[in-house]
N, C-alpha and C positions, 0 to 999 in steps of 0.2 A: 583458610586453605583446606581444612578437613571437609567443609561443605562443598568446595569445588571438586574434591576427589570423589565424594559421594555422588555428585551430579555426573561426573565422567563415568563412574562405575555403572550407574543406572543407564546412561546413554549407550555405553558399550554393550551391556546385556541385551537391551531391546534392539539395537542395530544388528547385533549378531543373529537374533531370531528373524528379523525382517529380511536381511540380505542373504541368509543361508541358502534358500532355494535358488537364487540367481547366481550365487557363488558356484553351486553345483552345476547349473546350466552353462555358465561361462567356462567352467573348468572342463566339462565334458565336450562342449562344442569346440573349444580351443584344442583339445586332444584330437578331435575328429579332423579339424583343419590341418593338423600336422600328420595325422595317420589315417587318412580317409579309407584306404584300402582295408586296413585292419578292422576298422569299425564296421564297414559294409560287409565284410566277411562274417562278422558276428551277427549283424542284423539279418542279412540275407534277404533275397527276394525270389519269389517263385519264377523260375525260368519260363519264358513264353516265346513261341515262334509263330510268325505270320506266314509260314511257308505254304499252308493250305488255303490261304485267302484267295489266291488267283484262280483256284478251281471253282470258286463260288460265282455263279452268274445270276444276277437279278432277273426276275421274270420279264422286266421291261427296262428300258434305259433310264438311268438316274438323271433327273433334270433339276433345274434351279427351283422348281416348285417343291420337289421332294426336300431339298435343302431348307426351304422356308418353313415347311411343315415340321421338320425336325427341330428347327430353331425355336418354334413355338412351344415344343414339349419340354425343352431344357432351359432352365431359368426363364420361365414364361413371363415374369414381370419385367424383364429387361429387354429393351429394344436392341436390334442388331445394329452395331455401329458401322460395320464394313463387311462386304462379301467379295471374295476373290477366288479365282481358280488358279491353283498352283499344285506342284508335285509334293506329296507327303508320303513318306515311306515307299517311294518309287512308283506311286500311282497318282494320276490326276484326281484332284479332290476339290470340293467346295469347302472353303475355309471361311467360317463366319465368326466375327469377333463380337463379344458382348463384354459388359463391365466385369463379369466374374471370370471370364476366360474365353477359350476357343472351342468351337464345335466344328469338327472336320468330318466330312462325308466323302467316302471313297466312291468315285464315279464307276469304276469297273466292277466293284464287288458289292457295294451297298453297306459294307462295314462302316462304323463311325467311331470317332474318338471325342472324348470330352476332357479338355485340359484346363485345370485351374492353376493356381500358383504353385501347388505342391504335389499334385497327382495327375496322372493320365489314365483315364478309364477307357478300355477298348470294348466295343459292343458288336455282337453279331447283327446282321440285317434285321432279325426278328426282335431285337432289343435285349437279348441275353447278355449279361455282363461276362466277358471272357477273361479279362485280366485288369489288374490295377497296378500301375507302377507309381511308386512314391519317389519324388525327387528329394532325396535326403540332403543333397548338396544345398539346395535352396532353403530347406527348412533349417538346417544347422547354421548356415551363414546368417540368415535373418535373425535367428535366436541370439547368435553371438553379437550381432551388430545392434539390435534394437531391444533384446530381452523379451520380445513378445512376437507372436505371429499375427499377421494381418496387415501390418504396415500403416494402418490408419492413424496410429498415434505418433508416427515418425520415430525420432530417437529420444524424445523427451523422457520416456520411461527408463530407457537405458541410462540416460544422463542422471536421473534421480538416483538410480541404483549405484552409479559410479560415485556420486557425491556421498551417498550413505556409506559406501565402502571406504572412502577417504576418511570420513569422520570415525568410522569403526577402527581404522588403523591408527588415526591420531589419538583417540581416547585410549586405545590399547598401549600406545607408546607412553602416554602420560602415566597410566596406571603402573607400567613397568618401571619407568624412570624415577617417579617421585620418591618412593622409599629408598632407592639407591642414592639419590641425590641428598636426601636427608642424612643418611648414614655418612656419606662423604663429608657433608658440611660439619657434622658433629666431630668427625675425626680431625678435620682441619682446624676447627676452633678449640679443640681440647688441648690439655696440657701434654707435654712430652712425658714419657714414663718416669724420668728422674725427677722432674718437677712435681709430678703427682705423688711420688713417694715422700718427698720432703714436706709437701703440704699435709699428707696424712700423719706424718710424725709430729708436726707442730700442733695437730689437733688431739694428740694423746694416744695415737694408735701404735706407737713404737714399743 
C-alpha cells in the first residue's frame, strides 16, 4: 500500500507540472467565453476607420490581372483555390482563397486585406500596413476547445490534457482520502474507551 501511495504522489506531482499551463489557458479562455466584453476591454485594439478609403482613386482601373499579381506576392507557394467578385466592407472586391486564408482586393480604391484564421491585415494600395485586427474570439475558442492553435492536431492534444487532468484529480483524491481512511479504520477496529482501561489495568498499569 505504501508503494502505491508513493507512485500516486509521484504521478500527482508530475501531472501537476505538466497540466498547469493548460489549466491556466482553459481557465482564462473559459473566463473569456463568459465575460468576453470585460476581457476585450482590458486587451483593447487600436480603433481604425476606413472612412477615407473612398477618396482614394487608383491611377487605372483594378482588374483581375492586378488581383492575380497580388496573390502571387502573398503566400507565394500556395495556389489560388478560388477567385470571386463580391462586396466586402461595402465595396466590390476580388476575393481570392488560398490554403492559409483570404486575399481581398478592393476594386474602387486598390486597398487590400489579408485574412488568416486569427487576424485581418489592412494595406494601402502602395503596400503599407494600415491596421491589424486580431480575432480574439476565434483564438480563445480554439484554445479552449483544442488546447492549441492551428487546428492541425485536431482535439487529440486537448483530449490528452483532459485525461491528464482526470488522473491528476484522481491521484489527488487518493492522497487526500488514504490517511483519513486509515485513521477511520483504526478507530473502528480499536477498543472502546472502557475496554481499553480494563485491559491497561490487567497489564499492571492501575
